[in-house]
Backbone as CSV, one residue per row, in Angstrom:
resi,resn,N_x,N_y,N_z,CA_x,CA_y,CA_z,C_x,C_y,C_z
1,MET,0.166,24.862,-28.944,0.860,23.590,-28.836,0.878,22.922,-30.193
2,ALA,1.997,22.321,-30.575,2.097,21.605,-31.829,1.258,20.340,-31.778
3,GLU,0.652,20.016,-32.905,-0.212,18.835,-32.962,0.588,17.575,-32.640
4,GLY,0.050,16.744,-31.765,0.695,15.472,-31.426,1.728,15.579,-30.316
5,ARG,2.000,16.768,-29.812,2.968,16.934,-28.725,2.245,17.213,-27.423
6,ARG,2.675,16.521,-26.412,2.081,16.714,-25.092,3.081,17.505,-24.251
7,PRO,2.608,18.522,-23.538,3.515,19.272,-22.670,4.125,18.362,-21.597
8,GLY,5.387,18.587,-21.293,6.066,17.781,-20.287,5.417,17.889,-18.918
9,GLY,4.902,19.070,-18.595,4.244,19.260,-17.306,2.983,18.432,-17.174
10,LEU,2.257,18.281,-18.269,1.035,17.462,-18.253,1.390,15.990,-18.076
11,THR,2.475,15.565,-18.700,2.946,14.189,-18.524,3.386,13.964,-17.077
12,ALA,4.085,14.940,-16.506,4.517,14.822,-15.108,3.313,14.755,-14.171
13,LEU,2.281,15.545,-14.459,1.064,15.508,-13.646,0.408,14.130,-13.742
14,ALA,0.397,13.549,-14.939,-0.176,12.207,-15.120,0.610,11.174,-14.311
15,VAL,1.931,11.257,-14.350,2.766,10.312,-13.598,2.516,10.450,-12.095
16,LEU,2.444,11.688,-11.605,2.139,11.896,-10.185,0.768,11.321,-9.844
17,ASN,-0.195,11.506,-10.739,-1.525,10.937,-10.503,-1.457,9.422,-10.393
18,PHE,-0.713,8.779,-11.289,-0.606,7.322,-11.243,0.034,6.858,-9.943
19,VAL,1.081,7.539,-9.512,1.773,7.151,-8.273,0.854,7.356,-7.069
20,PHE,0.267,8.557,-6.945,-0.605,8.840,-5.807,-1.862,7.980,-5.825
21,ALA,-2.404,7.723,-7.016,-3.608,6.878,-7.107,-3.287,5.451,-6.678
22,GLY,-2.148,4.932,-7.123,-1.754,3.583,-6.718,-1.576,3.473,-5.223
23,LEU,-0.890,4.440,-4.644,-0.707,4.434,-3.188,-2.037,4.577,-2.460
24,GLY,-2.895,5.451,-2.969,-4.209,5.643,-2.349,-5.081,4.410,-2.427
25,LEU,-5.077,3.748,-3.592,-5.882,2.532,-3.756,-5.380,1.411,-2.853
26,ILE,-4.076,1.220,-2.826,-3.507,0.164,-1.983,-3.785,0.458,-0.513
27,GLY,-3.575,1.698,-0.082,-3.807,2.060,1.306,-5.270,1.940,1.708
28,SER,-6.169,2.422,0.838,-7.607,2.361,1.153,-8.106,0.919,1.200
29,LEU,-7.706,0.127,0.214,-8.143,-1.274,0.201,-7.572,-2.040,1.389
30,GLY,-6.320,-1.768,1.731,-5.721,-2.420,2.893,-6.425,-2.035,4.183
31,MET,-6.739,-0.754,4.324,-7.420,-0.300,5.535,-8.832,-0.862,5.616
32,LEU,-9.540,-0.904,4.480,-10.883,-1.496,4.472,-10.834,-2.973,4.846
33,THR,-9.807,-3.664,4.365,-9.654,-5.076,4.692,-9.390,-5.258,6.185
34,LEU,-8.486,-4.453,6.727,-8.190,-4.551,8.161,-9.405,-4.203,9.012
35,LEU,-10.129,-3.157,8.628,-11.316,-2.779,9.388,-12.397,-3.850,9.299
36,GLY,-12.538,-4.435,8.120,-13.518,-5.510,7.948,-13.178,-6.726,8.783
37,ALA,-11.896,-7.077,8.841,-11.476,-8.226,9.650,-11.677,-7.936,11.136
38,ALA,-11.338,-6.740,11.567,-11.527,-6.381,12.976,-13.006,-6.304,13.311
39,ASP,-13.798,-5.843,12.365,-15.239,-5.717,12.582,-15.880,-7.096,12.750
40,ARG,-15.447,-8.065,11.970,-16.010,-9.425,12.069,-15.646,-10.090,13.388
41,GLY,-14.469,-9.773,13.906,-14.044,-10.386,15.165,-14.570,-9.678,16.395
42,GLY,-15.236,-8.565,16.206,-15.771,-7.816,17.335,-14.748,-6.921,18.014
43,GLU,-13.486,-6.997,17.596,-12.433,-6.182,18.202,-12.661,-4.699,17.948
44,PHE,-13.201,-4.397,16.805,-13.401,-2.996,16.435,-14.365,-2.315,17.403
45,ASP,-15.480,-2.969,17.687,-16.467,-2.393,18.605,-15.900,-2.271,20.019
46,ARG,-15.131,-3.275,20.455,-14.541,-3.220,21.794,-13.503,-2.109,21.900
47,SER,-12.699,-1.919,20.859,-11.677,-0.869,20.908,-12.320,0.507,20.870
48,LEU,-13.433,0.657,20.131,-14.146,1.938,20.133,-14.749,2.223,21.498
49,ALA,-15.272,1.200,22.146,-15.876,1.380,23.469,-14.814,1.785,24.485
50,GLN,-13.614,1.196,24.383,-12.542,1.534,25.310,-12.001,2.936,25.066
51,ALA,-12.074,3.401,23.818,-11.533,4.717,23.481,-12.395,5.842,24.027
52,GLY,-13.634,5.559,24.301,-14.525,6.585,24.853,-15.297,7.312,23.769
53,SER,-15.905,8.410,24.158,-16.795,9.122,23.254,-16.059,9.914,22.187
54,THR,-14.744,10.137,22.313,-14.007,10.915,21.325,-13.641,10.094,20.091
55,ALA,-13.810,8.791,20.158,-13.462,7.939,19.024,-14.476,8.130,17.900
56,PRO,-14.006,8.112,16.656,-14.927,8.243,15.532,-15.789,6.995,15.383
57,SER,-16.951,7.161,14.813,-17.838,6.017,14.608,-17.342,5.174,13.435
58,LYS,-17.810,3.930,13.396,-17.472,3.057,12.273,-17.940,3.657,10.962
59,GLY,-19.141,4.235,10.988,-19.693,4.836,9.773,-18.821,5.959,9.240
60,ALA,-18.297,6.780,10.149,-17.429,7.889,9.734,-16.136,7.356,9.121
61,ILE,-15.577,6.338,9.739,-14.338,5.756,9.219,-14.565,5.165,7.837
62,TYR,-15.623,4.386,7.683,-15.917,3.796,6.382,-16.242,4.865,5.341
63,ALA,-16.939,5.926,5.723,-17.276,6.998,4.782,-16.016,7.677,4.253
64,VAL,-15.105,8.008,5.146,-13.861,8.660,4.732,-13.051,7.736,3.830
65,LEU,-12.988,6.462,4.194,-12.235,5.514,3.370,-12.861,5.322,1.989
66,LEU,-14.179,5.241,1.935,-14.831,5.045,0.640,-14.710,6.272,-0.251
67,VAL,-14.802,7.461,0.317,-14.616,8.678,-0.485,-13.163,8.757,-0.968
68,GLY,-12.221,8.402,-0.117,-10.814,8.362,-0.508,-10.541,7.330,-1.583
69,LEU,-11.186,6.175,-1.474,-11.047,5.128,-2.482,-11.596,5.598,-3.820
70,ALA,-12.754,6.245,-3.807,-13.343,6.781,-5.041,-12.437,7.855,-5.637
71,ALA,-11.887,8.725,-4.793,-10.982,9.778,-5.279,-9.747,9.170,-5.933
72,SER,-9.204,8.116,-5.347,-8.020,7.462,-5.922,-8.337,6.817,-7.264
73,ALA,-9.488,6.168,-7.357,-9.875,5.537,-8.622,-10.085,6.590,-9.711
74,ILE,-10.726,7.681,-9.359,-10.957,8.740,-10.350,-9.647,9.435,-10.702
75,MET,-8.731,9.527,-9.754,-7.413,10.097,-10.029,-6.680,9.275,-11.084
76,LEU,-6.819,7.958,-11.004,-6.218,7.076,-11.989,-6.814,7.326,-13.375
77,VAL,-8.129,7.441,-13.443,-8.817,7.723,-14.710,-8.380,9.081,-15.259
78,ALA,-8.268,10.081,-14.383,-7.839,11.413,-14.814,-6.410,11.377,-15.358
79,GLY,-5.542,10.571,-14.755,-4.178,10.438,-15.264,-4.155,9.906,-16.684
80,VAL,-5.017,8.946,-16.962,-5.134,8.440,-18.341,-5.623,9.564,-19.258
81,GLY,-6.568,10.367,-18.771,-7.059,11.499,-19.552,-5.975,12.527,-19.830
82,TYR,-5.068,12.748,-18.876,-3.961,13.676,-19.103,-3.031,13.147,-20.185
83,ILE,-2.760,11.848,-20.123,-1.881,11.242,-21.129,-2.507,11.346,-22.524
84,LYS,-3.801,11.063,-22.619,-4.494,11.092,-23.922,-4.980,12.486,-24.298
85,GLN,-4.815,13.459,-23.395,-5.224,14.841,-23.603,-6.721,14.956,-23.913
86,LYS,-7.519,14.242,-23.145,-8.969,14.228,-23.323,-9.625,15.220,-22.377
87,ARG,-10.603,15.946,-22.910,-11.299,16.935,-22.091,-12.082,16.261,-20.965
88,PHE,-12.891,15.244,-21.287,-13.715,14.632,-20.250,-12.870,13.824,-19.269
89,LEU,-12.056,12.898,-19.802,-11.257,12.048,-18.903,-10.223,12.850,-18.130
90,GLY,-9.620,13.832,-18.751,-8.584,14.602,-18.080,-9.138,15.729,-17.239
91,ARG,-9.783,16.665,-17.909,-10.211,17.871,-17.195,-11.414,17.629,-16.294
92,THR,-12.463,17.016,-16.829,-13.673,16.812,-16.034,-13.417,15.848,-14.883
93,MET,-12.826,14.696,-15.178,-12.562,13.727,-14.110,-11.498,14.252,-13.145
94,GLY,-10.575,15.066,-13.637,-9.606,15.703,-12.755,-10.285,16.632,-11.758
95,ASN,-11.285,17.366,-12.228,-12.036,18.245,-11.329,-12.878,17.453,-10.336
96,VAL,-13.423,16.323,-10.779,-14.170,15.456,-9.861,-13.219,14.919,-8.790
97,TYR,-12.021,14.528,-9.209,-11.014,14.071,-8.242,-10.718,15.165,-7.219
98,VAL,-10.548,16.402,-7.685,-10.230,17.512,-6.785,-11.294,17.635,-5.695
99,VAL,-12.557,17.614,-6.095,-13.650,17.767,-5.130,-13.668,16.594,-4.143
100,LEU,-13.565,15.363,-4.662,-13.597,14.183,-3.779,-12.388,14.147,-2.841
101,SER,-11.236,14.492,-3.349,-10.036,14.458,-2.527,-10.093,15.494,-1.415
102,LEU,-10.513,16.705,-1.751,-10.649,17.731,-0.718,-11.698,17.319,0.310
103,ALA,-12.805,16.735,-0.164,-13.849,16.271,0.758,-13.307,15.179,1.676
104,SER,-12.552,14.240,1.124,-11.990,13.154,1.920,-11.026,13.684,2.976
105,THR,-10.180,14.630,2.594,-9.217,15.191,3.540,-9.924,15.956,4.656
106,VAL,-10.888,16.792,4.290,-11.616,17.563,5.300,-12.420,16.626,6.204
107,MET,-13.053,15.599,5.616,-13.795,14.626,6.421,-12.860,13.918,7.398
108,GLY,-11.656,13.571,6.928,-10.692,12.910,7.803,-10.288,13.780,8.972
109,ILE,-10.063,15.055,8.697,-9.671,15.980,9.763,-10.810,16.185,10.758
110,VAL,-12.025,16.390,10.238,-13.160,16.735,11.093,-13.775,15.506,11.763
111,LEU,-14.104,14.493,10.966,-14.822,13.329,11.509,-13.930,12.360,12.263
112,LEU,-12.714,12.191,11.785,-11.826,11.201,12.409,-10.871,11.832,13.411
113,HIS,-10.934,13.140,13.551,-10.063,13.854,14.485,-8.596,13.510,14.228
114,SER,-8.239,13.435,12.926,-6.889,13.002,12.575,-5.853,14.103,12.741
115,GLY,-6.301,15.317,12.944,-5.356,16.416,13.111,-4.843,16.908,11.774
116,PHE,-4.077,17.970,11.840,-3.557,18.598,10.631,-2.064,18.332,10.551
117,GLY,-1.694,17.302,9.807,-0.300,16.913,9.694,0.163,16.902,8.250
118,LEU,1.238,16.197,7.998,1.841,16.141,6.677,0.875,15.593,5.632
119,PHE,0.179,14.495,5.952,-0.728,13.903,4.972,-1.932,14.805,4.704
120,SER,-2.358,15.541,5.698,-3.449,16.498,5.490,-2.998,17.621,4.563
121,ILE,-1.778,18.076,4.748,-1.248,19.134,3.880,-1.157,18.638,2.446
122,ILE,-0.620,17.435,2.251,-0.547,16.853,0.905,-1.950,16.675,0.346
123,GLY,-2.879,16.218,1.186,-4.255,15.999,0.751,-4.991,17.270,0.380
124,LEU,-4.492,18.403,0.805,-5.092,19.683,0.436,-4.325,20.379,-0.694
125,VAL,-2.997,20.308,-0.662,-2.182,21.034,-1.636,-2.227,20.390,-3.024
126,TYR,-2.063,19.073,-3.108,-2.022,18.434,-4.431,-3.330,18.610,-5.209
127,PRO,-4.496,18.426,-4.607,-5.728,18.672,-5.377,-5.873,20.135,-5.824
128,VAL,-5.498,21.078,-4.970,-5.583,22.497,-5.361,-4.615,22.778,-6.508
129,LEU,-3.406,22.238,-6.417,-2.434,22.392,-7.499,-2.958,21.766,-8.795
130,THR,-3.555,20.588,-8.675,-4.143,19.922,-9.840,-5.230,20.794,-10.465
131,ALA,-6.110,21.363,-9.637,-7.185,22.217,-10.156,-6.613,23.423,-10.892
132,ILE,-5.590,24.031,-10.340,-4.972,25.196,-10.986,-4.368,24.800,-12.326
133,LEU,-3.675,23.673,-12.356,-3.002,23.258,-13.588,-3.987,22.845,-14.686
134,ILE,-4.998,22.049,-14.350,-5.887,21.568,-15.416,-6.901,22.612,-15.861
135,ASN,-7.186,23.594,-15.005,-8.130,24.637,-15.391,-7.438,25.923,-15.838
136,GLY,-6.121,25.948,-15.744,-5.375,27.124,-16.143,-4.283,26.772,-17.135
137,THR,-3.175,26.329,-16.611,-1.988,26.070,-17.419,-2.238,25.098,-18.573
138,PHE,-2.897,23.974,-18.302,-3.090,22.950,-19.336,-4.500,22.931,-19.915
139,LYS,-5.268,23.980,-19.672,-6.666,24.025,-20.131,-6.752,23.830,-21.655
140,ASP,-5.880,24.476,-22.389,-5.923,24.397,-23.849,-5.340,23.099,-24.389
141,ASP,-4.644,22.341,-23.547,-4.049,21.070,-23.984,-5.018,19.898,-23.806
142,LEU,-6.044,20.047,-22.986,-7.023,18.986,-22.743,-8.281,19.286,-23.558
143,VAL,-8.171,19.108,-24.871,-9.271,19.553,-25.742,-9.881,18.454,-26.599
144,GLN,-9.288,17.300,-26.653,-9.785,16.259,-27.560,-11.041,15.623,-27.036
């Protein structure tokens, strides 16, 4: 790679990270706010009791949301690392994002009984694609 030039694919990956991280942060914070408001009013406990034993626990819901929130925040940091072509911010934090995102998706499927739908597929495919790109295709570009 020529000095000072960033591959277009790495820039596109950074832009996707910014978009997905923004959506993830807004969605996670909104859901935490709604759950917190329902929890204070006692509605959350009553709705879980009415749902029966198949409903996920509050702890499971909060755990999945917090791991997802952390993954979104780290995804944002990794996007900055891709733009600046930094090894730690881009590659290392990108790999941390991959692990947290996959964990959040699997936790959502298993603990929350959310099923395997479109968002689960995106939650599994994008992190795997990110891992392949930052550890393969763009490995030599994230060196600073």
